[in-house]
N, C-alpha and C positions, 0 to 999 in steps of 0.2 A: 456421425462424428466425424471431424475431421481434425488432424493434430493442428495445432496452434500456439502460439505465444504471444498474448498481448499485455499492453502496459498502459497504464492508467497514470501519467507524470504530472505533478503540480509542476506550476511557473516556479523561478525561484524566489525563496522567501529569504528576508533578514532578519534572523533571529538572534542578531548580536547583541541587542538591548533587553533581550530577556533573561531572567534568572532560573526559570523553572519551568520551560514551554512543554506543550505535549499535542499529540495529535490524536483525534478520537472519529470515530464514525461508527454508523449502523450499517450490518451485515444478515442477510438472510440467504440461503441456496436450497436447492432440491437436487434431487437426482445423483448419483454415483461420478466421480471423476476427483480430479485433484482440487485441495483447496486453493484459495487464493494466499497471496504472500504481501508483506508488506515490507519495503525498503527505502531507506534514508541514502543520499549522496549529497556530498559537497564540494563535487569537482565534476559533476556532471555539466555540459557546454548547452543542454536547454533543447538540442535540436537532434543530435547523434542516435544511431540506434544504442538503447542502453545495455544492450549484450556485449556490445564491443566498447563502450564507451563509458567513464566514469567508473567509480569505485562504488559498490551498492552495497550496504550493509544490513542484514535482514532485522526485523524487529517482531517480538512477539508480542500477540495480542490475544484477543478471546474470539473463535469463531463459532458462528450458528452452529447450532446441531442439528440442522436440516429441516425439512417439511415447510419449507417457508417461514420458520421462525426466525424473528429479528431478536438479535441481541447487538449490543454495546460490544466495540473492539477493546474498553477499556480505556485509561488513560496511558497511552502510548509516550514513554518519556523522551523527549527531545533535549535534555539538559545537555548531553554532551555533544551536540550539535548547534552551538550557538554562534554561526557564522552568518555572512550575507550572501551566502549561494545555496542555500539548503532545497534541495528536491525532493520530494516524498512521493513515492511511486507504489501504486497496487498493480501486482503482477498475476495474470492467470494463463495456467499452460492447461490446454484442453488434448486427449489422446484420440487417435483414431477409432479406440473400441468403446469410449465412455467419456462422457464429459458432463461436470456438472453445470447448474446454471446460478450466478452469483448476482445477486442486487445490493448496491451499497448505496449509502443516503448518508444525509447530515455530516460531511466531512468539514472537520473544525480545528485550528490551529489556535490552542488556546495559551497564553502566557502570562 
């Protein structure tokens, strides 16, 4: 196990014309360690280090219970972020003494 922080960041989306957009994805994991997190930003520049650039807001979602069991994140409400520069990120943080393995699939923004 190696301590690490990894971000999967979407391109900028224009959600300004949508009235009730939401984000959804499937997730599964195994082994012990930190859960993934989902964030949204409307001021990220699209290329800098996300830990030092942009304001990121954590969004609640449903996590897999483990044992490679796939679950839906549920509909993650994006209606407060209807602008033309929306980035969605999934962050994974692994530790030097333990690390879970996550799989994600079927990422969608629906509006």
